[in-house]
C-alpha positions in Angstrom: 0.0 0.0 0.1 1.3 3.3 -0.7 0.7 6.4 1.6 1.2 9.8 0.9 1.3 13.5 2.3 2.4 16.8 0.9 6.2 17.5 1.2 6.8 20.3 3.6 9.4 21.2 6.1 8.2 19.7 9.4 7.5 22.4 12.1 6.4 22.6 15.6 3.4 23.2 15.7 2.4 21.4 12.5 -0.6 19.2 11.7 -1.2 17.2 8.4 -2.9 14.1 7.2 -1.4 11.0 5.5 -3.9 9.3 2.8 -3.7 6.0 1.2 -3.5 5.3 -2.7 -7.0 5.9 -2.8 -7.3 9.4 -1.2 -8.7 8.1 2.1 -7.3 9.9 5.1 -5.6 7.0 7.2 -3.5 8.8 9.9 -3.6 12.2 11.4 -0.3 13.7 12.5 -0.1 16.6 14.9 3.2 18.4 16.2 3.4 20.5 19.0 5.8 22.1 21.5 4.9 21.2 25.2 8.0 20.7 27.3 10.0 19.5 24.2 8.6 18.3 20.9 5.6 16.0 20.7 4.4 14.5 17.8 1.1 12.3 17.7 0.2 9.8 15.1 -3.5 9.0 15.0 -5.5 6.4 13.1 -8.6 4.3 13.7 -6.2 1.6 15.4 -5.0 3.9 18.1 -2.2 6.4 18.3 1.7 6.6 18.8 3.4 9.5 20.4 6.9 10.5 19.8 8.4 13.0 22.4 11.6 14.6 23.1 12.6 16.8 26.0 14.2 20.1 25.7 16.8 19.2 28.3 18.6 16.9 25.8 21.6 18.4 24.1 20.9 16.0 21.0 17.6 15.3 19.6 16.1 12.1 20.8 12.6 11.1 20.4 11.0 8.4 22.6 8.3 6.3 20.7 5.3 5.3 22.9 2.0 3.5 22.5 -0.8 3.5 25.2 1.9 5.0 27.4 4.3 2.2 27.0 7.5 2.9 25.4 8.4 0.9 22.1 11.5 2.5 20.9 14.0 5.4 20.7 15.2 7.4 17.8 18.1 9.6 18.3 21.0 11.7 17.2 24.4 10.7 18.8 27.5 12.6 19.3 30.1 12.2 16.4 32.9 14.6 15.5 33.2 13.9 11.9 29.7 13.4 10.8 26.1 13.2 11.7 25.4 9.9 13.6 21.9 8.7 14.3 20.8 5.5 16.4 17.4 3.8 15.6 16.2 1.6 18.1 12.6 0.6 17.0 11.7 -3.0 16.2 14.9 -3.7 14.2 14.1 -1.1 11.5 17.1 0.4 9.8 17.7 2.6 6.6 19.4 1.3 3.5 20.5 4.5 1.6 20.8 8.1 2.8 17.8 9.1 5.0 18.7 12.6 4.3 18.0 12.1 0.9 14.7 11.9 -0.9 14.9 7.9 -1.6 15.5 5.1 0.7 14.7 1.8 1.8 13.4 0.9 5.3 14.8 -2.7 6.2 14.2 -5.2 8.8 16.3 -8.5 9.3 17.8 -8.0 5.8 14.2 -7.6 4.0 12.7 -4.4 2.4 9.8 -3.8 4.6 9.1 -0.1 3.0 10.3 2.6 0.7 10.3 6.4 1.0 10.7 8.7 -1.8 9.7 12.1 -2.9 7.7 12.6 -6.2 6.0 16.0 -7.5 6.1 17.4 -3.9 4.7 14.6 -2.4 6.1 12.2 0.1 5.4 8.5 -0.7 5.8 6.0 1.7 5.2 2.3 0.2 4.7 -0.2 3.2 1.9 -2.3 5.0 3.4 -1.9 8.4 2.6 1.1 10.9 6.0 0.7 12.3 7.3 1.9 9.0 5.1 4.9 8.9 6.3 5.6 12.6 9.6 5.1 11.6 9.6 7.3 8.7 8.0 10.2 10.6 10.6 9.7 13.5 13.4 10.3 10.9 11.2 13.5 9.6 11.1 14.7 13.2 14.8 14.5 13.7 15.7 15.9 10.5 13.6 19.1 11.4 15.9 19.5 14.7 19.1 19.1 12.8 20.0 22.9 13.1 
């Protein structure tokens, strides 16, 4: 299944919807500032929350579902280049996630693909974890400076 939303720089606050390939709104994403950055991903199946605290020097998002922590995505200190650590259900990136085209992998298998086409972000997957993962990457990219 392909999901898409309009390509834009993620801001705090922000609000947008993610639609399926038939144009149905499937996810609602809300970003706000509240003692740090908080992103809520809501769907008919529930919601996930990505949150950081302003006390952290490098951005780090805790991923929660029903008040239970299920993963962490963070930037780690490196003198030579930007370095990130993704601890979320074994997902990782093949390619450059700072680019506009990469694969999301799990145990050596491609479980999703991210690309930007005609000012639209397209996420090709059947897995809510991949949607959450991509939005976590977008949240980290928004806090790079």
